[in-house]
C-alpha positions in Angstrom: -0.2 -8.4 122.3 3.5 -7.6 122.5 4.6 -4.3 121.0 7.8 -3.2 119.3 9.7 -0.3 120.8 12.7 1.5 119.5 15.6 3.0 121.4 18.4 5.2 120.0 22.0 4.6 120.8 22.9 5.6 124.3 19.3 5.3 125.7 18.7 3.6 129.0 15.9 1.0 128.6 15.5 0.6 132.4 17.4 1.5 135.5 18.6 -0.7 138.3 15.9 -0.6 141.0 13.0 0.1 138.6 9.9 -1.9 139.0 10.0 -5.0 136.7 6.7 -5.4 134.9 8.0 -5.9 131.3 10.1 -8.5 129.5 12.1 -7.7 126.3 13.3 -9.6 123.3 16.1 -7.9 121.2 15.2 -7.8 117.5 17.9 -5.6 116.0 20.8 -3.6 117.5 23.0 -4.0 120.5 22.1 -4.0 124.2 24.4 -4.3 127.3 23.2 -5.3 130.8 25.4 -3.5 133.4 25.5 -4.9 136.9 28.0 -5.2 139.8 30.5 -8.0 140.0 29.9 -10.3 143.0 33.6 -10.6 143.9 35.0 -7.2 143.7 32.0 -4.7 143.2 33.1 -3.4 139.8 30.8 -3.0 136.8 30.3 -6.0 134.5 28.7 -5.6 131.1 26.9 -8.5 129.5 25.9 -8.1 125.8 22.5 -9.2 124.6 22.4 -10.8 121.2 19.5 -10.4 118.7 16.8 -13.0 119.4 17.7 -13.1 123.2 15.4 -11.9 125.9 16.3 -9.8 129.0 14.6 -8.5 132.1 13.0 -12.0 132.6 14.2 -12.9 136.1 13.1 -9.7 137.9 9.8 -9.6 136.0 8.9 -13.2 136.7 10.2 -13.0 140.2 8.4 -9.7 140.8 11.4 -7.9 142.3 13.2 -4.6 141.2 15.7 -4.6 138.3 19.1 -5.8 139.3 20.9 -4.1 136.4 20.8 -1.2 133.9 19.9 -2.0 130.3 21.7 0.3 127.9 21.2 0.5 124.1 24.7 0.6 122.5 23.2 1.3 119.1 19.8 2.1 117.5 17.8 -0.8 118.8 14.4 -2.4 118.3 12.9 -4.7 120.9 9.6 -6.5 121.4 8.0 -5.6 124.8 5.9 -8.2 126.6 3.9 -8.0 129.8 4.5 -10.9 132.1 1.2 -12.7 131.1 2.0 -12.2 127.5 5.4 -13.7 127.8 4.1 -16.6 129.9 1.5 -17.5 127.2 4.1 -17.3 124.5 6.6 -19.3 126.4 4.2 -22.1 127.3 3.2 -22.4 123.6 6.9 -22.4 122.4 9.4 -24.9 123.8 12.2 -23.1 122.0 11.7 -20.1 124.3 11.9 -22.3 127.4 15.1 -23.9 126.1 16.6 -20.4 125.5 15.6 -19.4 129.0 17.3 -22.5 130.5 20.5 -21.7 128.4 20.7 -18.1 129.6 20.0 -19.0 133.3 22.6 -21.8 133.0 25.2 -19.4 131.8 24.4 -16.9 134.5 24.6 -19.6 137.2 28.0 -20.7 135.9 29.3 -17.1 136.1 28.0 -16.7 139.7 29.7 -20.1 140.6 32.9 -18.9 139.1 32.9 -15.7 141.1 31.9 -17.5 144.3 34.8 -19.9 143.7 37.3 -17.0 143.4 36.0 -15.5 146.6 36.4 -18.9 148.4 39.9 -19.3 146.9 41.0 -16.1 148.5 40.7 -17.8 151.9 44.1 -19.4 151.1 45.8 -16.0 150.9 47.6 -14.6 154.0 45.0 -13.6 156.7 46.3 -10.0 156.7 45.8 -9.6 153.0 42.4 -11.1 153.2 41.3 -8.8 155.9 42.6 -5.7 154.0 40.9 -6.8 150.8 37.5 -7.3 152.7 37.9 -3.7 154.0 38.5 -2.3 150.6 35.5 -4.2 149.2 33.3 -2.6 151.8 34.7 0.8 151.2 34.2 0.6 147.5 30.6 -0.5 148.0 29.9 2.4 150.4 29.4 0.1 153.4 31.4 2.5 155.5 30.6 1.2 159.0 31.8 -2.2 158.0 34.9 -0.8 156.4 35.7 1.2 159.6 35.4 -2.0 161.7 37.6 -4.1 159.3 40.4 -1.5 158.9 40.4 -0.9 162.7 40.8 -4.7 163.2 43.6 -4.8 160.6 45.6 -2.0 162.4 45.0 -3.7 165.7 46.3 -7.1 164.6 48.9 -6.0 161.9 50.2 -2.6 162.9 53.3 -3.2 161.0 51.7 -5.0 158.1 52.6 -4.1 154.5 49.2 -2.5 154.0 49.2 -0.6 157.3 49.7 2.9 155.9 47.0 2.3 153.3 44.7 0.8 155.8 45.0 3.9 158.0 44.2 6.2 155.0 41.2 4.0 154.2 40.0 4.0 157.8 40.0 7.9 157.7 38.1 7.9 154.4 35.5 5.4 155.8 35.1 7.5 158.9 34.7 10.7 156.9 32.3 9.2 154.4 30.1 7.6 157.1 29.9 10.8 159.1 28.8 12.7 155.9 26.6 10.3 154.2 25.9 7.2 156.3 26.0 3.6 154.9 25.1 3.1 151.2 24.9 6.8 150.4 27.0 9.6 148.8 29.3 9.4 145.8 31.5 6.5 145.1 34.8 6.3 147.0 37.9 5.5 144.9 40.3 3.2 146.6 43.7 3.1 144.9 47.3 3.1 146.2 48.2 5.6 143.5 45.6 8.1 144.7 45.5 9.3 148.3 42.4 7.9 150.0 42.2 10.4 152.8 40.4 13.7 152.4 43.1 16.2 153.4 41.4 19.4 154.5 43.7 21.7 152.6 43.3 19.8 149.3 39.6 19.6 149.8 39.3 23.3 150.3 41.4 24.0 147.2 39.1 21.7 145.2 36.0 23.5 146.6 37.5 26.8 145.5 38.2 25.5 142.0 34.7 24.1 141.8 33.0 27.4 142.6 35.4 29.3 140.3 34.2 27.0 137.5 30.6 27.6 138.5 31.2 31.3 138.2 32.6 30.7 134.7 29.3 28.9 133.8 27.3 31.9 135.0 29.4 34.1 132.7 28.6 31.9 129.8 32.2 30.7 129.5 31.2 27.1 129.2 34.3 25.7 127.5 36.6 27.1 130.2 34.2 25.8 132.9 34.2 22.4 131.3 38.0 22.2 131.4 38.1 23.3 135.1 35.5 20.7 136.1 37.4 18.0 134.2 40.6 18.8 136.1 38.6 18.3 139.4 37.3 15.0 138.3 40.7 13.8 137.0 42.4 14.7 140.2 39.7 13.0 142.3 40.9 14.6 145.6 37.5 14.6 147.3 34.6 12.3 146.3 32.0 15.0 147.0 33.5 17.5 144.7 34.3 14.8 142.1 30.6 13.9 142.0 29.6 17.5 141.8 32.0 18.3 139.0 31.1 15.1 137.1 27.5 16.5 136.8 28.6 19.9 135.8 30.8 18.5 132.9 27.6 17.0 131.3 25.7 20.2 132.0 28.4 22.3 130.2 28.1 20.0 127.2 24.4 20.7 127.1 24.9 24.5 127.5 27.4 24.3 124.6 24.5 22.6 122.5 26.5 19.4 122.3 23.3 17.4 123.0 24.5 14.0 121.7 27.7 14.3 123.7 25.8 15.3 126.8 23.3 12.5 126.4 26.1 9.8 126.1 28.1 11.3 129.0 25.1 11.4 131.4 24.0 8.0 130.3 27.5 6.6 131.2 27.6 8.5 134.4 24.3 7.1 135.6 25.3 3.6 134.5 28.4 3.9 136.8 26.7 5.9 139.6 23.0 5.0 139.5 22.5 6.8 142.9 24.4 10.0 141.9 23.4 12.9 144.2 22.2 14.9 141.1 20.2 12.0 139.7 16.9 13.8 139.2 18.6 16.9 137.6 20.6 14.6 135.4 17.6 12.8 134.2 15.9 16.1 133.4 18.9 17.2 131.2 18.8 13.8 129.5 15.1 14.4 128.7 16.1 17.9 127.4 18.8 16.4 125.2 16.4 13.9 123.7 13.9 16.7 123.1 16.5 18.9 121.4 17.5 16.1 119.0 13.9 15.1 118.2 13.5 12.0 120.3 10.1 12.9 121.7 9.2 9.5 123.1 12.5 9.1 124.9 12.2 12.6 126.4 8.6 11.9 127.6 9.7 8.6 129.2 12.4 10.4 131.2 10.1 13.2 132.3 7.5 10.7 133.4 10.1 8.7 135.3 11.1 11.9 137.2 7.5 12.6 138.1 7.2 9.1 139.6 10.2 9.8 141.8 8.4 12.7 143.6 11.0 15.3 143.1 11.0 18.8 144.8 8.5 21.4 143.5 11.0 23.3 141.5 12.1 20.3 139.2 8.5 19.0 139.2 7.2 22.2 137.8 9.9 22.2 135.1 9.1 18.6 134.2 5.3 19.3 134.0 5.9 22.3 131.6 8.1 20.0 129.4 5.5 17.4 129.3 2.7 19.9 128.5 4.9 21.3 125.6 5.3 17.8 124.2 1.5 17.1 124.5 2.0 14.3 127.1 
């Protein structure tokens, strides 16, 4: 039989890439499905209304989740296994009609995005080539970005985007040598922010980061918080930006701002689901839930970490936390 489940505001119901073996129907509260836009790679947030279901396509199709499901308020859902949902759907034509309506809306959205992509073919070839390069760079497909920006500079050395293309090429080469395709922190591409990773600026950022870490070790969490925030706001080097982003949430936790830390880390993982500090972040989220009395959510995060086969140090911490909670 389907079972009710409750999630507090800011909770992640499931992650992108999780195995899909459950289907949910929202009873009360607000839920947002966060996924990547087909056209430009930015985040899109689809609200789920009470009475609507979510997680259906991946569960029925037996493939990993394609989005993050985030509770925007205290929420109650009904949780179905796939066989349970199939039995209910076959006995209730209204559910099948709702499924058709939801899938129809999703197909219209995809069609609209594809139409926009196709329409871009009418733009000048140089602009189109540059935009393709930026798309690959934003989505961590660094080898593709290197190739595209190299082609742009070969064919349009005096083009209006030549200077930016050269900076983007340098960024793509650096990121590819450090992380490889599809890995590492997100790369910001903006004409208002230098894309190249200047050695001098990067060294200054590294020094600022370790100075802030020293403040944490001294218990000066508020000062460290402000220093890490300056690093993130300046966004000079993606590596240090990612590291400082994690430390901001950790400082909140160390200052006993458990709700703030929980919301911050939830947003961070929604934006960067493959953050380099993913496991440690999930552990602190579990700790936050534990500190504010959300035992079930804490256990869920700890068990998720165990399933990810973390290193021995974090695994031992998680096992102790689970034992303390009697799980």
